[in-house]
Each structure stands twice: as structure tokens, then as C-alpha cells.
Backbone bond lengths (Angstrom), bond angles and torsions (degrees), N, CA, C in turn:
res aa  C-N    CA-C-N  psi(-1)  N-CA   C-N-CA  omega(-1)  CA-C   N-CA-C  phi
1 M - - - 1.448 - - 1.527 107.56 -
2 S 1.285 115.19 135.63 1.453 119.27 176.34 1.517 108.67 -120.57
3 G 1.312 115.82 175.77 1.448 119.81 179.41 1.509 111.87 95.43
4 E 1.312 113.81 -175.46 1.457 121.17 -177.47 1.528 111.13 -71.73
5 P 1.315 116.82 148.06 1.466 119.48 173.63 1.534 110.19 -62.42
6 H 1.302 115.19 152.38 1.463 121.82 178.50 1.520 109.27 -89.73
7 R 1.346 115.90 159.57 1.455 119.82 177.61 1.516 109.58 -150.53
8 A 1.324 114.99 150.58 1.464 121.55 176.67 1.521 108.32 -150.78
9 G 1.311 116.11 139.94 1.461 121.71 176.37 1.514 110.06 -109.98
10 V 1.325 116.00 142.65 1.463 121.94 -179.94 1.526 108.51 -136.25
11 Q 1.321 116.36 135.21 1.466 122.01 173.83 1.520 107.54 -103.17
12 Y 1.328 116.61 117.62 1.456 121.57 179.23 1.527 109.70 -100.43
13 P 1.330 117.66 162.03 1.470 119.88 175.70 1.531 111.03 -58.98
14 G 1.319 116.08 159.45 1.458 120.56 178.49 1.517 113.21 80.74
15 G 1.325 117.52 12.32 1.455 120.48 179.08 1.511 114.41 76.45
16 I 1.338 118.19 19.28 1.467 122.07 179.61 1.534 108.07 -90.32
17 R 1.323 115.89 119.60 1.464 121.79 176.26 1.519 107.77 -109.30
18 A 1.324 116.22 130.94 1.463 121.06 -178.72 1.520 110.27 -121.52
19 L 1.301 115.39 138.88 1.459 121.93 173.60 1.524 106.90 -121.30
20 Y 1.330 115.91 120.41 1.457 122.37 177.76 1.528 108.43 -103.86
21 R 1.333 116.35 137.10 1.460 123.34 172.03 1.523 106.61 -129.97
22 W 1.331 117.00 140.91 1.458 119.44 -179.91 1.518 110.38 -156.01
23 G 1.338 114.50 159.94 1.449 120.86 179.72 1.512 111.14 -161.37
24 G 1.312 115.65 -175.59 1.455 121.77 -176.84 1.517 113.37 -85.38
25 S 1.306 115.34 -170.01 1.461 122.51 -178.23 1.522 111.32 -55.47
26 G 1.316 115.61 132.01 1.447 121.68 176.84 1.522 115.53 73.96
27 Q 1.336 118.62 6.66 1.462 120.73 -178.34 1.528 113.13 -91.30
28 G 1.309 117.94 8.80 1.458 120.66 179.68 1.518 113.99 -50.93
29 P 1.339 118.79 -49.51 1.471 118.68 -179.14 1.533 113.28 -57.55
30 A 1.326 117.86 -38.43 1.468 120.32 179.42 1.529 111.21 -70.11
31 I 1.319 116.64 -37.78 1.467 120.60 179.49 1.528 109.84 -67.95
32 F 1.315 116.26 -46.17 1.460 120.63 -173.33 1.526 113.30 -80.78
33 A 1.318 117.74 -11.82 1.467 120.63 178.36 1.527 111.23 -63.32
34 L 1.323 117.30 -24.53 1.460 121.78 -178.04 1.522 113.16 -100.91
35 S 1.328 117.54 10.13 1.464 121.27 -179.09 1.522 111.09 -58.43
36 E 1.313 115.43 136.62 1.458 120.58 177.05 1.519 109.31 -81.31
37 S 1.310 116.19 148.74 1.467 120.05 -179.40 1.521 109.56 -90.64
38 G 1.313 114.45 163.51 1.461 120.97 178.89 1.514 111.09 98.36
39 G 1.316 115.18 144.56 1.462 120.59 -179.55 1.510 111.55 79.60
40 S 1.314 115.31 -176.57 1.461 120.85 -178.37 1.521 110.81 -84.41
41 L 1.334 115.67 154.18 1.454 123.20 176.22 1.517 107.06 -132.57
42 T 1.347 116.32 123.14 1.458 120.84 -179.66 1.516 109.70 -127.79
43 E 1.324 115.84 132.10 1.465 123.51 178.38 1.526 108.59 -95.42
44 Y 1.352 116.69 123.11 1.465 121.67 177.68 1.525 112.25 -110.44
45 G 1.321 117.86 0.52 1.459 121.40 -179.69 1.509 113.63 -59.04
46 D 1.346 116.27 -34.96 1.462 119.85 -178.98 1.529 112.59 -66.97
47 R 1.325 117.61 -15.71 1.469 120.63 176.80 1.525 111.65 -80.89
48 V 1.336 115.86 -11.83 1.462 121.50 179.31 1.518 110.90 -97.69
49 S 1.347 116.35 -43.11 1.461 120.92 -177.36 1.525 109.75 -162.90
50 P 1.347 117.83 144.76 1.461 119.29 176.01 1.530 112.26 -62.30
51 G 1.330 117.94 -30.88 1.464 121.71 179.20 1.522 112.16 -96.86
52 F 1.321 116.01 41.44 1.468 121.19 -172.26 1.523 114.00 -62.56
53 D 1.327 119.36 -25.45 1.466 120.60 -178.61 1.530 112.59 -63.31
54 D 1.330 117.21 -25.91 1.461 121.03 -179.01 1.530 112.87 -88.09
55 L 1.331 117.48 -6.29 1.465 121.58 -177.62 1.526 110.86 -86.39
56 C 1.327 115.84 178.69 1.460 121.02 171.45 1.521 106.83 -66.38
57 R 1.325 116.80 144.23 1.453 120.34 -174.07 1.520 111.30 -128.35
58 A 1.327 114.79 154.42 1.463 122.03 176.35 1.515 108.95 -146.86
59 E 1.326 114.61 156.74 1.454 121.35 177.71 1.525 108.80 -137.82
60 L 1.316 115.43 138.54 1.459 122.59 174.09 1.517 107.68 -117.75
61 R 1.326 116.53 123.94 1.470 122.20 173.53 1.527 106.18 -112.21
62 A 1.331 117.46 118.75 1.463 122.46 179.84 1.516 109.63 -115.49
63 E 1.311 115.65 134.55 1.462 121.92 177.65 1.517 108.27 -130.50
64 G 1.321 115.08 138.05 1.454 120.28 178.72 1.500 110.93 -148.04
65 P 1.323 116.65 -173.92 1.460 120.44 -178.18 1.531 113.53 -61.72
66 A 1.337 117.61 -29.04 1.460 120.70 -174.05 1.526 113.82 -96.90
67 S 1.339 117.74 -30.23 1.462 119.13 -174.66 1.522 111.23 -168.02
68 A 1.325 113.98 176.27 1.466 122.42 172.30 1.523 106.74 -129.37
69 W 1.329 116.25 143.23 1.454 120.42 178.76 1.530 109.88 -151.34
70 T 1.334 114.43 158.39 1.455 121.46 -179.14 1.519 108.79 -133.43
71 A 1.337 115.82 138.42 1.461 122.32 176.28 1.522 107.82 -127.85
72 R 1.327 116.00 137.56 1.457 121.94 178.32 1.527 109.52 -114.39
73 F 1.343 114.81 141.58 1.458 121.99 -175.03 1.514 110.90 -127.98
74 A 1.336 115.43 164.14 1.463 122.71 175.15 1.519 108.83 -137.01
75 S 1.330 115.48 151.09 1.463 120.97 178.34 1.519 109.43 -148.18
76 P 1.339 117.07 141.32 1.465 119.25 176.59 1.536 112.26 -74.55
77 I 1.342 117.63 -11.32 1.467 121.50 177.27 1.529 109.29 -122.15
78 Y 1.312 116.33 153.61 1.462 120.38 175.98 1.524 108.24 -70.13
79 D 1.317 116.55 132.24 1.467 121.15 -179.04 1.520 108.82 -153.92
80 E 1.312 115.11 154.94 1.464 121.78 173.31 1.519 107.49 -99.10
81 P 1.330 118.80 120.63 1.467 119.19 178.90 1.528 109.90 -66.19
82 A 1.311 115.68 147.94 1.465 120.92 177.86 1.515 108.28 -145.46
83 G 1.319 115.95 144.84 1.454 119.76 -177.74 1.508 112.69 -136.75
84 L 1.317 114.35 167.22 1.454 121.74 174.29 1.516 108.04 -142.75
85 F 1.328 115.58 147.64 1.453 121.03 177.27 1.515 107.63 -94.69
86 W 1.336 115.54 118.22 1.470 121.65 179.38 1.512 105.71 -98.94
87 D 1.325 115.53 99.42 1.458 120.62 -166.92 1.519 115.49 -67.56
88 T 1.314 119.67 -40.12 1.464 120.17 -175.60 1.528 112.47 -58.05
89 P 1.345 119.86 -52.08 1.469 118.99 176.64 1.530 113.36 -86.88
90 G 1.346 117.46 -3.37 1.460 120.28 179.68 1.513 113.95 71.15
91 L 1.333 116.53 38.50 1.465 121.33 -176.94 1.520 112.01 -109.39
92 L 1.309 115.83 142.66 1.450 122.53 168.59 1.526 105.06 -101.94
93 V 1.331 116.75 113.20 1.462 122.93 -176.53 1.527 107.75 -101.87
94 V 1.334 116.23 124.16 1.461 122.17 -174.93 1.522 109.43 -124.25
95 K 1.346 115.73 131.53 1.466 119.79 174.30 1.524 107.87 -108.39
96 Y 1.338 115.36 135.88 1.460 120.72 177.16 1.522 108.47 -153.59
97 G 1.328 116.58 120.57 1.458 121.09 179.81 1.512 111.77 68.50
98 F 1.322 116.04 -112.97 1.455 122.83 -179.04 1.537 112.05 -107.88
99 V 1.333 118.19 2.04 1.462 121.37 -169.85 1.526 111.68 -124.15
100 T 1.331 114.67 139.72 1.460 122.29 171.21 1.523 107.12 -108.88
101 Y 1.323 116.32 131.87 1.465 123.20 179.57 1.523 108.23 -116.22
102 A 1.324 117.11 140.67 1.466 121.59 173.87 1.521 108.10 -121.29
103 F 1.329 115.37 117.79 1.463 122.34 -178.12 1.519 110.50 -110.96
104 E 1.334 116.01 144.83 1.462 119.90 166.92 1.528 104.71 -62.30
105 A 1.320 117.34 117.12 1.465 120.78 -170.99 1.523 112.55 -60.46
106 R 1.303 117.69 -36.09 1.461 120.25 -175.60 1.532 113.35 -81.67
107 S 1.338 117.73 -31.11 1.463 119.82 -175.20 1.532 114.27 -108.54
108 G 1.338 117.12 -23.28 1.461 120.35 -175.90 1.514 113.94 86.03
109 S 1.324 118.29 1.87 1.466 120.90 178.16 1.527 109.63 -66.22
110 L 1.323 115.89 133.85 1.462 120.47 178.60 1.525 108.94 -73.96
111 R 1.318 116.89 119.37 1.467 121.46 177.00 1.521 110.02 -85.48
112 W 1.340 117.25 -44.30 1.461 121.78 177.05 1.526 110.36 -162.04
113 M 1.327 114.96 163.66 1.463 121.35 170.77 1.518 108.01 -139.05
114 H 1.330 115.75 147.12 1.463 121.69 -178.62 1.523 108.48 -131.44
115 R 1.325 115.83 126.47 1.459 121.80 -178.59 1.528 108.97 -101.98
116 S 1.323 115.70 135.51 1.455 122.97 177.18 1.527 108.66 -104.62
117 A 1.322 116.87 157.91 1.460 121.14 177.43 1.526 111.82 -81.02
118 T 1.340 116.93 -17.15 1.464 121.58 179.75 1.523 109.31 -130.76
119 P 1.335 117.49 163.35 1.468 120.25 -178.40 1.528 113.13 -57.30
120 L 1.328 114.40 146.09 1.461 121.02 179.38 1.520 110.33 -87.18
121 L 1.321 115.32 139.14 1.462 121.37 178.58 1.519 112.03 -98.74
122 A 1.341 116.34 -40.86 1.465 119.23 -173.35 1.517 110.46 -163.68
123 A 1.336 113.85 162.01 1.472 122.16 170.85 1.522 106.23 -131.58
124 F 1.332 116.22 137.83 1.459 122.04 -176.43 1.522 110.37 -128.81
125 G 1.306 115.34 146.30 1.454 121.66 173.85 1.509 109.12 -139.92
126 S 1.311 115.88 156.97 1.460 121.68 179.35 1.520 108.19 -153.99
127 S 1.321 116.13 147.28 1.462 119.43 176.24 1.521 111.18 -66.91
128 R 1.309 118.35 -13.25 1.469 122.68 178.24 1.524 112.93 -87.87
129 L 1.326 116.26 -5.63 1.469 120.58 -179.34 1.519 110.05 -115.59
130 D 1.337 116.96 146.88 1.460 120.41 174.66 1.530 110.91 -103.69
131 H 1.322 115.85 26.46 1.459 123.88 175.04 1.526 107.92 -153.08
132 V 1.327 116.82 166.76 1.460 121.11 171.78 1.523 107.92 -101.51
133 I 1.315 115.19 156.20 1.463 122.01 176.37 1.522 107.04 -106.93
134 V 1.321 116.26 129.56 1.457 121.92 176.60 1.523 106.78 -119.56
135 Q 1.331 115.43 123.68 1.462 120.98 -177.26 1.513 110.75 -108.77
136 S 1.339 115.92 121.80 1.460 120.71 173.11 1.527 107.76 -107.60
137 E 1.317 116.30 -177.98 1.463 119.50 -178.52 1.516 113.08 -65.03
138 I 1.340 118.67 -30.20 1.470 118.82 -177.41 1.532 114.45 -127.00
139 E 1.336 118.12 0.21 1.466 120.36 179.68 1.521 111.01 -142.99
140 T 1.330 114.57 152.13 1.454 122.27 172.00 1.527 106.56 -116.81
141 F 1.337 116.44 131.32 1.460 121.97 -178.94 1.524 109.75 -119.72
142 A 1.322 116.97 141.34 1.462 122.72 167.79 1.523 105.59 -110.74
143 I 1.347 116.63 121.45 1.460 120.46 -174.76 1.526 109.54 -120.89
144 D 1.348 115.47 128.09 1.465 122.70 179.09 1.529 110.88 -73.44
145 A 1.324 115.34 169.05 1.467 121.65 179.96 1.528 112.42 -60.09
146 D 1.328 118.04 -25.51 1.461 120.67 179.70 1.533 112.79 -90.14
147 G 1.358 117.16 2.15 1.455 121.01 177.26 1.515 115.20 93.83
148 E 1.315 117.07 -2.32 1.466 120.69 178.70 1.526 110.39 -76.85
149 V 1.342 116.47 138.83 1.460 120.58 175.91 1.522 107.67 -78.53
150 R 1.329 115.49 116.42 1.472 121.33 -179.73 1.524 110.32 -76.34
151 W 1.311 116.69 -45.81 1.462 122.17 174.39 1.523 108.81 -153.13
152 R 1.320 114.59 161.00 1.460 120.67 176.91 1.512 108.37 -146.68
153 V 1.327 114.98 145.46 1.458 121.84 179.34 1.520 107.62 -127.57
154 A 1.336 116.66 125.85 1.464 121.59 175.28 1.528 108.25 -91.39
155 H 1.329 116.31 146.44 1.462 121.38 -178.40 1.519 109.81 -115.62
156 S 1.334 116.45 144.67 1.458 120.93 -177.89 1.527 112.46 -83.59
157 D 1.336 117.33 -14.15 1.465 121.86 177.27 1.525 107.90 -126.11
158 V 1.306 117.57 156.51 1.461 122.33 -179.50 1.524 109.17 -70.68
159 V 1.322 115.65 126.51 1.462 121.63 176.73 1.530 107.44 -82.71
160 D 1.340 116.77 130.82 1.466 118.82 178.95 1.523 113.08 -117.60
161 A 1.340 117.92 -4.64 1.467 120.86 175.76 1.520 108.84 -155.85
162 A 1.329 115.53 144.77 1.467 121.14 179.64 1.517 108.61 -144.50
163 E 1.332 115.74 140.82 1.459 121.71 177.13 1.517 109.24 -144.29
164 L 1.318 116.12 146.02 1.450 122.67 172.40 1.523 105.59 -99.33
165 V 1.335 116.26 106.56 1.460 121.80 -173.19 1.523 110.30 -131.50
166 G 1.329 116.27 126.25 1.460 120.32 174.11 1.517 114.35 54.60
167 G 1.317 116.75 38.27 1.467 119.70 179.18 1.518 114.21 77.36
168 R 1.309 117.81 14.57 1.463 122.58 178.54 1.522 109.64 -131.56
169 L 1.320 116.36 148.69 1.448 122.16 172.75 1.522 106.73 -96.37
170 V 1.325 116.72 114.59 1.460 122.36 -176.93 1.523 108.39 -105.23
171 L 1.327 115.74 122.10 1.456 122.63 -177.61 1.519 109.48 -115.91
172 R 1.335 116.19 133.31 1.457 120.81 174.37 1.518 107.53 -110.09
173 S 1.317 116.19 131.79 1.462 120.04 -179.34 1.515 110.19 -92.15
174 Y 1.313 115.34 167.58 1.451 122.19 -179.68 1.531 110.85 -58.46
175 S 1.334 117.06 -32.81 1.475 121.05 179.70 1.529 112.18 -78.86
176 G 1.345 117.06 -6.71 1.457 120.49 178.04 1.516 114.93 99.51
177 S 1.319 117.88 -4.86 1.467 119.35 179.85 1.536 110.16 -76.84
178 L 1.331 115.08 153.83 1.468 121.71 179.46 1.512 110.40 -110.07
179 T 1.320 115.74 140.71 1.460 123.05 174.34 1.523 106.17 -127.01
180 T 1.312 116.13 136.85 1.458 120.89 178.89 1.520 108.78 -120.13
181 L 1.344 116.05 126.51 1.462 121.69 -179.18 1.523 110.31 -118.46
182 D 1.320 115.10 149.81 1.460 121.22 170.02 1.528 105.62 -77.47
183 P 1.338 119.08 117.80 1.465 119.60 -175.75 1.531 113.32 -69.31
184 A 1.315 118.16 -14.74 1.467 120.53 178.05 1.524 111.71 -79.20
185 T 1.359 116.94 -34.08 1.457 120.38 -173.34 1.527 114.81 -119.89
186 G 1.338 117.21 -21.02 1.464 120.75 -174.68 1.507 113.54 83.50
187 R 1.316 117.11 -0.96 1.470 120.47 179.80 1.529 110.08 -79.77
188 P 1.343 116.51 153.68 1.467 119.15 177.37 1.537 110.30 -56.15
189 A 1.321 115.93 141.75 1.460 121.76 179.68 1.514 109.22 -122.19
190 A 1.309 115.11 150.82 1.476 120.16 -179.42 1.509 110.70 -79.28
């Protein structure tokens, strides 16, 4: 990937403001050149690969009423980081590449991380669920606040789109077929 690093700002509930920056392989210096000072800074790239500096890179800067913190990530594939604020346990859940990270939203402390065998498409949360849903290309995971996988569903076709709609998790496969799951149990839903 060439060109300028990408950026997106998100305002989460509880006064948490997040700024995401990301780019392609070897773009870490360009992404991190604009890092804001203050608060803690933690590098998580080494948890993905020893040669993480050469991979695609991303940075999350979170600011809230209590503190500011920054987390840096690495991925072997180009991806746009995305997060959700899980209000009940107070976690900011971020998916990037093959890994989902759950941070204490106010402090930035890593509560857990979950690695998938295939790229992640999305992460979903709802006040009606006591877990988050993480969708990869071939599996759906339900992960509790403590990082334990509550249930998982493997798919026989590559999932290329996922949405949480009307109390159902709707998955579209690469072949165009639709699968609907109950997000509470992972069982097929009508």
C-alpha cells in the first residue's frame, strides 16, 4: 500500500474519543509520526510477529475523562481497525487483522486478546448480549468479558459480510448464500 496513512475518529459513550490511524506494510513511521503525546503508549505488534515493523500497522489513541492512552498494532494483511465500546464491562473491543483486543476503556489496560486463523470481518456488541460477537472469514466467535470463548461456529464457505440485524446475526458467504444465527447461542435462526 502506498500513499498517506488513513485515519478515522470515533466518539464512544462515556466520553471516550478514539482516533484510529492505519496503513500498509512498512508504513509504521508515517502512521506514528503524528502520534499525540501524553498518556501511556503500548506496542502490541510483537504479539503478532517478531518482524512486526515490516507488517501493516495501526494505532489507536483513546482519550476520556480519566486518562489518555495509545495502542499500536500489526497485521500481516492490510486492514482497517474497527472498535466498539462494550459498556457493561467497560471495554473497548478492537479488531485488526487476525486479532481482537479488549482494553479497559478508561485505562487502556489489555484485558484479553483473541487470535483467529483467518482475517476478521467485524465485531458486534449489544446490550441484549453478555458477550461480543467476532466474525472471521470462516468462524463466528462469542467472547465473554473475561476473554473466554462462549461458543464458536465454523462455516463451510467463506463469509464475506456480516450484520447484526433485528436480533439476528446475518452472514453472507462468498457464494452468495445467507446464514442466520441467533447471536445469543450461535444456533441457526429462522
